[in-house]
C-alpha positions in Angstrom: -2.9 2.9 13.7 -3.6 4.5 10.2 -7.2 5.4 10.4 -7.2 6.7 6.8 -7.1 3.1 5.5 -10.3 2.4 7.4 -11.9 5.5 6.2 -11.0 4.7 2.6 -12.4 1.1 2.9 -15.7 2.4 4.3 -15.8 5.1 1.6 -15.4 2.3 -1.0 -18.2 0.4 0.6 -20.4 3.5 0.7 -19.7 4.1 -3.0 -20.5 0.4 -3.8 -23.7 0.6 -1.8 -24.9 3.8 -3.4 -24.1 2.7 -7.0 -25.9 -0.7 -6.6 -28.9 0.9 -4.9 -29.3 3.4 -7.7 -29.0 0.6 -10.3 -31.5 -1.6 -8.5 -33.9 1.3 -7.7 -34.0 2.4 -11.4 -34.7 -1.1 -12.7 -36.9 -2.6 -10.0 -38.1 0.3 -7.8 -36.7 -1.5 -4.8 -36.9 0.6 -1.6 -33.8 1.5 0.3 -32.8 -1.3 2.7 -31.0 0.1 5.7 -29.9 -3.4 6.9 -28.2 -4.1 3.5 -26.5 -0.7 3.6 -25.3 -1.2 7.2 -24.0 -4.7 6.4 -22.0 -3.4 3.4 -20.5 -0.6 5.5 -19.6 -3.1 8.2 -17.8 -5.3 5.7 -15.9 -2.2 4.4 -15.0 -1.3 8.0 -13.7 -4.8 8.7 -11.6 -4.8 5.5 -10.1 -1.4 6.5 -9.3 -2.7 10.0 -7.6 -5.9 8.6 -5.7 -3.8 6.1 -4.5 -1.5 8.9 -3.6 -4.3 11.3 -1.6 -6.1 8.6 0.3 -3.0 7.7 -1.1 -2.4 4.3 0.6 1.0 3.3 -1.6 3.8 2.0 0.1 6.6 0.2 -1.3 9.5 -1.8 -0.3 7.8 -5.0 -2.3 4.7 -4.0 -5.6 6.3 -2.9 -7.5 5.6 -6.1 -6.0 2.1 -6.4 -6.9 1.3 -2.8 -10.5 2.6 -3.2 -11.0 0.4 -6.2 -9.3 -2.6 -4.5 -11.4 -2.1 -1.4 -14.6 -1.9 -3.5 -13.7 -5.1 -5.2 -13.0 -6.8 -1.8 -16.3 -5.5 -0.5 -18.1 -6.9 -3.5 -16.3 -10.3 -3.3 -16.7 -10.8 0.4 -20.3 -9.6 0.5 -21.3 -11.9 -2.4 -19.7 -14.9 -0.8 -21.2 -14.1 2.6 -24.7 -13.9 1.1 -24.1 -17.1 -0.9 -23.0 -19.0 2.3 -25.9 -17.6 4.4 -28.5 -18.4 1.7 -27.1 -21.9 1.3 -27.2 -22.4 5.0 -30.8 -21.2 5.1 -31.6 -23.2 2.0 -32.9 -20.2 -0.1 -30.7 -20.4 -3.2 -27.7 -18.5 -4.4 -26.7 -14.9 -4.2 -27.7 -14.3 -7.8 -31.3 -15.4 -7.2 -33.9 -13.1 -5.8 -35.6 -14.4 -2.7 
């Protein structure tokens, strides 16, 4: 098993979490939410595991591309999961604050 793929996916999730925390903290003063942070890292970990199990190759030339792709996947999957959970709970869409 290629553990570097998992590490890169988690690193992309970490970068995504940090960048959006910094953006939100500057504009709203929102405190750090450990649950959101952990959920994002878990999504990144799952993406890395799936990529590893499906044989997605990772070469030195592809590291930057893979990090960007994983960050995009984390964003996409996390947004849809939030939307589905909020719709199930009846609290609106992912773009709305609750």
